[in-house]
PASEBA-1860 file (N, C-alpha, C; in nm, 3 decimals):
! residues 208
1> MPQLSQAK> -5.111/-1.320/1.331/-5.137/-1.446/1.402/-5.191/-1.549/1.303 ~ -5.123/-1.664/1.290/-5.171/-1.767/1.197/-5.306/-1.825/1.242 ~ -5.378/-1.881/1.147/-5.509/-1.938/1.173/-5.504/-2.090/1.159 ~ -5.593/-2.158/1.231/-5.599/-2.303/1.221/-5.633/-2.348/1.079 ~ -5.713/-2.269/1.009/-5.748/-2.305/0.872/-5.624/-2.308/0.783 ~ -5.528/-2.219/0.810/-5.404/-2.219/0.734/-5.321/-2.343/0.765 ~ -5.312/-2.379/0.893/-5.239/-2.500/0.933/-5.304/-2.623/0.873 ~ -5.436/-2.625/0.870/-5.511/-2.737/0.814/-5.478/-2.757/0.666
9> TLGGIGSI> -5.480/-2.648/0.591/-5.454/-2.657/0.447/-5.309/-2.692/0.418 ~ -5.215/-2.622/0.483/-5.074/-2.649/0.461/-5.036/-2.792/0.499 ~ -5.082/-2.834/0.617/-5.048/-2.968/0.664/-5.109/-3.076/0.579 ~ -5.234/-3.058/0.538/-5.300/-3.159/0.456/-5.236/-3.174/0.320 ~ -5.213/-3.061/0.251/-5.151/-3.067/0.119/-5.007/-3.117/0.129 ~ -4.935/-3.069/0.231/-4.798/-3.114/0.250/-4.789/-3.264/0.274 ~ -4.883/-3.319/0.350/-4.884/-3.463/0.377/-4.910/-3.542/0.248 ~ -4.995/-3.489/0.162/-5.021/-3.554/0.034/-4.894/-3.556/-0.052
17> LMLLAFVP> -4.823/-3.444/-0.054/-4.699/-3.437/-0.132/-4.594/-3.535/-0.079 ~ -4.590/-3.554/0.053/-4.494/-3.649/0.109/-4.522/-3.791/0.065 ~ -4.648/-3.821/0.038/-4.684/-3.955/-0.010/-4.634/-3.980/-0.152 ~ -4.602/-3.872/-0.224/-4.559/-3.884/-0.364/-4.408/-3.902/-0.376 ~ -4.343/-3.936/-0.266/-4.197/-3.951/-0.267/-4.150/-4.060/-0.363 ~ -4.237/-4.156/-0.392/-4.197/-4.268/-0.478/-4.219/-4.240/-0.626 ~ -4.268/-4.123/-0.659/-4.285/-4.087/-0.800/-4.148/-4.072/-0.864 ~ -4.123/-4.136/-0.978/-3.991/-4.128/-1.041/-3.950/-3.984/-1.072
25> AVGWILAI> -3.822/-3.958/-1.058/-3.757/-3.831/-1.095/-3.792/-3.715/-1.002 ~ -3.919/-3.682/-0.986/-3.957/-3.563/-0.910/-4.011/-3.596/-0.772 ~ -4.022/-3.724/-0.737/-4.082/-3.762/-0.611/-4.011/-3.702/-0.490 ~ -3.878/-3.703/-0.491/-3.803/-3.653/-0.376/-3.823/-3.502/-0.359 ~ -3.838/-3.431/-0.472/-3.862/-3.286/-0.463/-3.999/-3.259/-0.401 ~ -4.100/-3.334/-0.445/-4.234/-3.319/-0.389/-4.235/-3.352/-0.240 ~ -4.162/-3.457/-0.202/-4.158/-3.498/-0.062/-4.094/-3.391/0.026 ~ -3.985/-3.331/-0.022/-3.919/-3.225/0.056/-4.010/-3.104/0.070
33> AGAIMVLV> -4.075/-3.066/-0.041/-4.168/-2.953/-0.035/-4.283/-2.982/0.062 ~ -4.334/-3.104/0.058/-4.441/-3.143/0.149/-4.398/-3.140/0.294 ~ -4.277/-3.189/0.322/-4.226/-3.189/0.460/-4.212/-3.047/0.513 ~ -4.167/-2.955/0.428/-4.155/-2.815/0.470/-4.293/-2.756/0.501 ~ -4.392/-2.788/0.418/-4.527/-2.738/0.441/-4.584/-2.793/0.571 ~ -4.560/-2.921/0.599/-4.608/-2.980/0.724/-4.540/-2.915/0.843 ~ -4.411/-2.889/0.832/-4.338/-2.826/0.942/-4.392/-2.685/0.969 ~ -4.422/-2.611/0.864/-4.480/-2.477/0.881/-4.617/-2.487/0.947
41> AIRYVSEI> -4.697/-2.585/0.905/-4.829/-2.605/0.964/-4.818/-2.635/1.114 ~ -4.722/-2.718/1.150/-4.702/-2.752/1.291/-4.655/-2.629/1.370 ~ -4.576/-2.546/1.307/-4.534/-2.422/1.375/-4.655/-2.333/1.400 ~ -4.745/-2.325/1.301/-4.867/-2.245/1.320/-4.948/-2.298/1.439 ~ -4.965/-2.431/1.443/-5.041/-2.492/1.553/-4.973/-2.462/1.686 ~ -4.841/-2.473/1.688/-4.764/-2.447/1.810/-4.788/-2.306/1.862 ~ -4.792/-2.209/1.770/-4.813/-2.070/1.809/-4.958/-2.047/1.853 ~ -5.051/-2.109/1.785/-5.193/-2.087/1.816/-5.229/-2.141/1.954
49> VGDRSIFN> -5.180/-2.262/1.987/-5.216/-2.323/2.115/-5.121/-2.281/2.227 ~ -5.016/-2.206/2.194/-4.924/-2.159/2.296/-4.835/-2.266/2.354 ~ -4.795/-2.365/2.272/-4.709/-2.473/2.320/-4.590/-2.485/2.224 ~ -4.480/-2.424/2.259/-4.362/-2.421/2.173/-4.302/-2.560/2.154 ~ -4.322/-2.650/2.250/-4.261/-2.783/2.242/-4.312/-2.862/2.122 ~ -4.433/-2.831/2.076/-4.489/-2.902/1.961/-4.398/-2.883/1.839 ~ -4.361/-2.759/1.813/-4.275/-2.730/1.698/-4.132/-2.775/1.723 ~ -4.081/-2.752/1.844/-3.942/-2.789/1.874/-3.919/-2.939/1.859
57> NMLFAIAL> -4.012/-3.019/1.912/-3.997/-3.165/1.901/-3.994/-3.209/1.755 ~ -4.082/-3.153/1.674/-4.085/-3.191/1.532/-3.959/-3.145/1.460 ~ -3.911/-3.025/1.493/-3.790/-2.974/1.429/-3.670/-3.061/1.463 ~ -3.656/-3.097/1.591/-3.546/-3.184/1.632/-3.559/-3.322/1.570 ~ -3.683/-3.370/1.553/-3.706/-3.501/1.493/-3.655/-3.503/1.349 ~ -3.686/-3.398/1.273/-3.641/-3.391/1.134/-3.489/-3.381/1.127 ~ -3.431/-3.299/1.217/-3.285/-3.284/1.218/-3.216/-3.417/1.249 ~ -3.268/-3.491/1.347/-3.208/-3.620/1.382/-3.220/-3.719/1.267
65> GIVGLVVG> -3.335/-3.719/1.200/-3.353/-3.809/1.087/-3.252/-3.781/0.976 ~ -3.229/-3.653/0.946/-3.132/-3.616/0.842/-2.991/-3.654/0.884 ~ -2.955/-3.622/1.009/-2.821/-3.655/1.059/-2.798/-3.806/1.056 ~ -2.898/-3.883/1.100/-2.884/-4.028/1.100/-2.862/-4.083/0.961 ~ -2.937/-4.032/0.864/-2.923/-4.080/0.726/-2.786/-4.045/0.670 ~ -2.742/-3.920/0.692/-2.612/-3.877/0.638/-2.497/-3.955/0.700 ~ -2.498/-3.966/0.834/-2.389/-4.036/0.903/-2.389/-4.185/0.867 ~ -2.507/-4.246/0.865/-2.515/-4.388/0.833/-2.464/-4.419/0.693
73> VAVILGTV> -2.505/-4.339/0.595/-2.459/-4.359/0.457/-2.308/-4.334/0.448 ~ -2.259/-4.233/0.521/-2.116/-4.204/0.519/-2.035/-4.321/0.574 ~ -2.085/-4.385/0.679/-2.016/-4.502/0.736/-2.013/-4.617/0.636 ~ -2.125/-4.641/0.570/-2.131/-4.750/0.472/-2.038/-4.723/0.354 ~ -2.042/-4.601/0.300/-1.955/-4.566/0.188/-1.808/-4.570/0.228 ~ -1.779/-4.523/0.350/-1.641/-4.528/0.398/-1.590/-4.670/0.409 ~ -1.677/-4.761/0.453/-1.638/-4.901/0.462/-1.609/-4.960/0.325 ~ -1.694/-4.928/0.228/-1.674/-4.978/0.091/-1.543/-4.924/0.032
81> LTTFGLST> -1.518/-4.794/0.054/-1.394/-4.735/0.003/-1.271/-4.798/0.068 ~ -1.279/-4.821/0.198/-1.166/-4.880/0.270/-1.140/-5.022/0.223 ~ -1.248/-5.095/0.196/-1.235/-5.237/0.160/-1.182/-5.255/0.018 ~ -1.239/-5.182/-0.079/-1.204/-5.204/-0.219/-1.101/-5.104/-0.273 ~ -1.096/-4.986/-0.214/-1.006/-4.884/-0.264/-1.074/-4.793/-0.365 ~ -1.033/-4.668/-0.365/-1.096/-4.569/-0.452/-1.073/-4.599/-0.600 ~ -0.953/-4.647/-0.633/-0.922/-4.674/-0.774/-1.010/-4.784/-0.830 ~ -1.035/-4.886/-0.750/-1.119/-4.997/-0.796/-1.262/-4.951/-0.819
89> ISSWFSMG> -1.316/-4.873/-0.725/-1.454/-4.825/-0.738/-1.466/-4.732/-0.857 ~ -1.362/-4.649/-0.881/-1.366/-4.559/-0.996/-1.369/-4.638/-1.126 ~ -1.296/-4.750/-1.130/-1.297/-4.833/-1.250/-1.433/-4.897/-1.273 ~ -1.505/-4.930/-1.163/-1.641/-4.985/-1.179/-1.732/-4.885/-1.248 ~ -1.721/-4.759/-1.205/-1.805/-4.656/-1.266/-1.769/-4.638/-1.414 ~ -1.641/-4.640/-1.444/-1.599/-4.619/-1.583/-1.642/-4.734/-1.673 ~ -1.651/-4.855/-1.615/-1.691/-4.971/-1.694/-1.840/-5.000/-1.684 ~ -1.912/-4.916/-1.607/-2.057/-4.936/-1.595/-2.095/-5.058/-1.514
97> FPGYTTLP> -2.014/-5.095/-1.415/-2.040/-5.210/-1.329/-2.064/-5.336/-1.414 ~ -1.962/-5.389/-1.478/-1.982/-5.501/-1.571/-2.026/-5.632/-1.507 ~ -2.011/-5.647/-1.378/-2.057/-5.772/-1.317/-1.966/-5.817/-1.204 ~ -2.015/-5.918/-1.130/-1.942/-5.961/-1.010/-1.810/-6.030/-1.045 ~ -1.796/-6.079/-1.169/-1.672/-6.150/-1.204/-1.551/-6.057/-1.208 ~ -1.576/-5.927/-1.214/-1.465/-5.831/-1.219/-1.423/-5.784/-1.080 ~ -1.491/-5.827/-0.976/-1.457/-5.784/-0.841/-1.321/-5.839/-0.801 ~ -1.234/-5.756/-0.743/-1.103/-5.805/-0.700/-1.117/-5.892/-0.575
105> ALPPGGIF> -1.013/-5.969/-0.551/-1.013/-6.053/-0.431/-1.004/-5.964/-0.308 ~ -1.089/-5.993/-0.210/-1.088/-5.914/-0.088/-0.969/-5.953/-0.002 ~ -0.913/-5.856/0.072/-0.805/-5.889/0.165/-0.859/-5.976/0.277 ~ -0.769/-6.044/0.352/-0.815/-6.127/0.463/-0.901/-6.049/0.560 ~ -1.017/-6.104/0.590/-1.109/-6.036/0.680/-1.185/-5.924/0.614 ~ -1.165/-5.905/0.484/-1.229/-5.795/0.414/-1.381/-5.807/0.412 ~ -1.429/-5.928/0.385/-1.574/-5.947/0.378/-1.638/-5.924/0.514 ~ -1.568/-5.964/0.620/-1.619/-5.943/0.756/-1.626/-5.794/0.788
113> GLIMGALA> -1.520/-5.721/0.752/-1.519/-5.577/0.776/-1.625/-5.506/0.696 ~ -1.649/-5.554/0.572/-1.751/-5.493/0.488/-1.889/-5.512/0.549 ~ -1.916/-5.632/0.595/-2.046/-5.662/0.656/-2.065/-5.582/0.784 ~ -1.964/-5.577/0.868/-1.974/-5.506/0.995/-1.991/-5.356/0.973 ~ -1.922/-5.302/0.873/-1.936/-5.160/0.843/-2.076/-5.126/0.794 ~ -2.130/-5.215/0.708/-2.265/-5.193/0.658/-2.366/-5.201/0.772 ~ -2.348/-5.299/0.860/-2.439/-5.313/0.974/-2.430/-5.194/1.068 ~ -2.308/-5.142/1.087/-2.290/-5.026/1.174/-2.362/-4.904/1.116
121> GLAIIWVL> -2.348/-4.884/0.985/-2.417/-4.772/0.922/-2.567/-4.784/0.932 ~ -2.620/-4.904/0.909/-2.764/-4.925/0.918/-2.813/-4.909/1.061 ~ -2.731/-4.951/1.158/-2.768/-4.936/1.299/-2.778/-4.790/1.339 ~ -2.684/-4.708/1.288/-2.689/-4.564/1.317/-2.817/-4.503/1.262 ~ -2.848/-4.538/1.138/-2.971/-4.486/1.076/-3.093/-4.529/1.156 ~ -3.097/-4.655/1.198/-3.214/-4.709/1.269/-3.231/-4.642/1.406 ~ -3.122/-4.628/1.481/-3.130/-4.572/1.616/-3.176/-4.426/1.611 ~ -3.117/-4.346/1.523/-3.156/-4.205/1.516/-3.296/-4.189/1.457
129> LLVSAILV> -3.335/-4.281/1.368/-3.472/-4.277/1.317/-3.571/-4.307/1.430 ~ -3.535/-4.400/1.518/-3.622/-4.434/1.630/-3.635/-4.317/1.727 ~ -3.523/-4.253/1.759/-3.528/-4.136/1.849/-3.610/-4.025/1.784 ~ -3.591/-4.007/1.653/-3.669/-3.908/1.579/-3.818/-3.938/1.587 ~ -3.854/-4.066/1.574/-3.995/-4.106/1.579/-4.055/-4.081/1.717 ~ -3.975/-4.096/1.821/-4.023/-4.068/1.957/-4.060/-3.920/1.970 ~ -3.977/-3.833/1.913/-4.006/-3.689/1.918/-4.128/-3.655/1.834 ~ -4.143/-3.723/1.720/-4.262/-3.702/1.637/-4.387/-3.738/1.715
137> RRSYDSMS> -4.382/-3.849/1.787/-4.499/-3.891/1.864/-4.531/-3.790/1.974 ~ -4.428/-3.739/2.040/-4.452/-3.639/2.144/-4.520/-3.515/2.087 ~ -4.471/-3.471/1.972/-4.530/-3.355/1.908/-4.676/-3.380/1.871 ~ -4.703/-3.496/1.813/-4.839/-3.527/1.769/-4.933/-3.556/1.887 ~ -4.880/-3.612/1.994/-4.963/-3.632/2.114/-5.009/-3.497/2.170 ~ -4.917/-3.401/2.172/-4.953/-3.268/2.220/-5.057/-3.203/2.130 ~ -5.040/-3.217/1.998/-5.137/-3.161/1.905/-5.273/-3.227/1.922 ~ -5.272/-3.358/1.946/-5.397/-3.431/1.966/-5.474/-3.377/2.085
145> KKLGVGMF> -5.403/-3.350/2.194/-5.468/-3.300/2.316/-5.512/-3.154/2.301 ~ -5.427/-3.072/2.241/-5.457/-2.930/2.230/-5.570/-2.902/2.130 ~ -5.573/-2.980/2.021/-5.672/-2.955/1.916/-5.795/-3.044/1.925 ~ -5.786/-3.147/2.009/-5.898/-3.241/2.019/-5.913/-3.328/1.897 ~ -5.801/-3.353/1.826/-5.800/-3.439/1.707/-5.722/-3.566/1.742 ~ -5.794/-3.670/1.779/-5.728/-3.793/1.823/-5.646/-3.862/1.717 ~ -5.673/-3.832/1.589/-5.601/-3.897/1.480/-5.452/-3.864/1.483 ~ -5.417/-3.748/1.537/-5.275/-3.714/1.548/-5.203/-3.811/1.642
153> GTTGLIYL> -5.267/-3.845/1.753/-5.208/-3.940/1.846/-5.190/-4.076/1.782 ~ -5.291/-4.119/1.704/-5.282/-4.248/1.635/-5.171/-4.246/1.531 ~ -5.160/-4.136/1.459/-5.055/-4.123/1.358/-4.916/-4.133/1.420 ~ -4.896/-4.062/1.530/-4.767/-4.065/1.597/-4.731/-4.203/1.647 ~ -4.830/-4.276/1.701/-4.804/-4.410/1.754/-4.767/-4.507/1.642 ~ -4.843/-4.504/1.533/-4.816/-4.597/1.422/-4.681/-4.564/1.358 ~ -4.649/-4.435/1.348/-4.518/-4.397/1.292/-4.405/-4.448/1.380 ~ -4.421/-4.439/1.512/-4.318/-4.486/1.605/-4.300/-4.637/1.591
161> IGAALTII> -4.411/-4.711/1.586/-4.401/-4.857/1.570/-4.335/-4.892/1.437 ~ -4.374/-4.819/1.332/-4.314/-4.843/1.201/-4.165/-4.818/1.201 ~ -4.121/-4.710/1.267/-3.978/-4.679/1.273/-3.903/-4.788/1.349 ~ -3.964/-4.841/1.454/-3.899/-4.947/1.532/-3.888/-5.076/1.452 ~ -3.978/-5.095/1.355/-3.981/-5.220/1.278/-3.929/-5.202/1.136 ~ -3.852/-5.094/1.112/-3.800/-5.073/0.977/-3.699/-5.180/0.936 ~ -3.651/-5.257/1.032/-3.558/-5.365/0.998/-3.629/-5.478/0.925 ~ -3.762/-5.477/0.928/-3.839/-5.572/0.850/-3.938/-5.494/0.763
169> VVGVILIF> -3.994/-5.560/0.663/-4.077/-5.490/0.564/-4.200/-5.426/0.627 ~ -4.256/-5.489/0.730/-4.380/-5.438/0.789/-4.361/-5.297/0.845 ~ -4.239/-5.263/0.887/-4.213/-5.129/0.939/-4.233/-5.022/0.833 ~ -4.185/-5.048/0.712/-4.201/-4.953/0.602/-4.349/-4.936/0.568 ~ -4.424/-5.046/0.572/-4.567/-5.041/0.545/-4.639/-4.956/0.649 ~ -4.601/-4.971/0.776/-4.664/-4.894/0.883/-4.634/-4.745/0.869 ~ -4.513/-4.711/0.829/-4.479/-4.570/0.808/-4.563/-4.513/0.695 ~ -4.585/-4.592/0.591/-4.670/-4.549/0.479/-4.813/-4.526/0.528
177> VALILNIV> -4.861/-4.616/0.614/-4.996/-4.600/0.671/-5.002/-4.473/0.755 ~ -4.896/-4.447/0.832/-4.893/-4.326/0.916/-4.899/-4.200/0.830 ~ -4.835/-4.201/0.714/-4.840/-4.086/0.625/-4.982/-4.063/0.573 ~ -5.053/-4.172/0.546/-5.192/-4.159/0.502/-5.279/-4.101/0.615 ~ -5.259/-4.152/0.736/-5.336/-4.102/0.850/-5.301/-3.956/0.881 ~ -5.179/-3.917/0.848/-5.138/-3.779/0.869/-5.224/-3.683/0.786 ~ -5.258/-3.726/0.665/-5.346/-3.645/0.580/-5.482/-3.627/0.646 ~ -5.537/-3.740/0.694/-5.668/-3.737/0.761/-5.663/-3.648/0.884
185> AFFSIPDQ> -5.554/-3.659/0.962/-5.542/-3.582/1.086/-5.542/-3.432/1.058 ~ -5.463/-3.389/0.961/-5.456/-3.245/0.933/-5.588/-3.191/0.880 ~ -5.654/-3.267/0.792/-5.781/-3.219/0.739/-5.894/-3.231/0.842 ~ -5.865/-3.293/0.957/-5.965/-3.301/1.065/-5.953/-3.184/1.163 ~ -5.851/-3.100/1.144/-5.835/-2.985/1.233/-5.953/-2.890/1.214 ~ -6.015/-2.846/1.324/-6.126/-2.749/1.310/-6.075/-2.616/1.257 ~ -6.159/-2.548/1.180/-6.119/-2.419/1.124/-6.104/-2.312/1.232 ~ -6.181/-2.328/1.339/-6.174/-2.233/1.449/-6.139/-2.308/1.577
193> QLPQQMPQ> -6.055/-2.248/1.658/-6.015/-2.310/1.783/-6.127/-2.301/1.886 ~ -6.156/-2.413/1.949/-6.259/-2.415/2.051/-6.210/-2.343/2.177 ~ -6.302/-2.285/2.254/-6.261/-2.210/2.374/-6.177/-2.293/2.470 ~ -6.212/-2.423/2.487/-6.137/-2.504/2.583/-5.998/-2.541/2.533 ~ -5.973/-2.514/2.403/-5.841/-2.543/2.347/-5.749/-2.421/2.353 ~ -5.804/-2.307/2.390/-5.724/-2.186/2.393/-5.618/-2.195/2.502 ~ -5.496/-2.141/2.478/-5.394/-2.142/2.581/-5.440/-2.066/2.704 ~ -5.407/-2.118/2.819/-5.449/-2.057/2.944/-5.371/-1.928/2.969
201> QPIQPTTP> -5.442/-1.823/3.005/-5.380/-1.695/3.037/-5.376/-1.677/3.189 ~ -5.269/-1.620/3.240/-5.263/-1.600/3.385/-5.373/-1.503/3.431 ~ -5.430/-1.532/3.544/-5.538/-1.448/3.600/-5.478/-1.324/3.661 ~ -5.525/-1.208/3.616/-5.474/-1.083/3.667/-5.551/-1.043/3.793 ~ -5.481/-0.998/3.895/-5.552/-0.956/4.017/-5.638/-0.833/3.989 ~ -5.755/-0.832/4.046/-5.847/-0.719/4.028/-5.810/-0.606/4.122 ~ -5.826/-0.487/4.075/-5.794/-0.370/4.158/-5.920/-0.327/4.232 ~ -5.908/-0.290/4.356/-6.028/-0.248/4.433/-6.085/-0.119/4.377
END
C-alpha cells in the first residue's frame, strides 16, 4: 500500500522537473520524467483515498493533451506540404532555408488555404488542451477535498484558466504559475492521512 509521504515526494520533485522544460537540450527529457513522477504520485493518492476517478481523470487529461498536440501539428504540416509540395520543402532543408526570396509563387488561394490549415491545427490543439485542463481540474478538486489541501483546487482552476487563454500570452503565464503552485500543493500533502480523509467503509451488520 503506497504512503502519502511517497506521493508527496514524487509529486513535489516531479513538479519541479516539469518546470525545467525550458532548459536547453535536456529540458524536454526532464519535463517528461517529471510528468511521469506526478502521474505516479496521483495514482498513489487515488489508491490511498479510494477514489479511482482522481487517477483516471488525470490519465485521460494527459492522453488528450498528447493527441491534441500530435493531430494539430499533423494538420499544420499536412497543410504546408499540400501548399508548397514535398520537393520544395526538401530543397529548403538542403539549402538551409536561405530566405523568403526563394519561396515559390503560391497557387491561387494558396495563402488562404495555408492560413486556414494553420488555424485549424491550432484550434484542434486548443480545444483538446481545454478539455484536458477540465479533467485536470476535476482530478485536483477531488484531491483537494480528499486530502484537505486547498492548493490543489487553486492549481487546477488557474491551469484551466491558463489553458483557455493560451491564445494570448497571459494564458502561458498562468500555466507557468499553475506549475509553481503544483509544487507547493504536493509538498503540502500531510505525511499521514487524517481519519476524516480515510475512504468510507461499508458498515457490516452485527451478529447477535
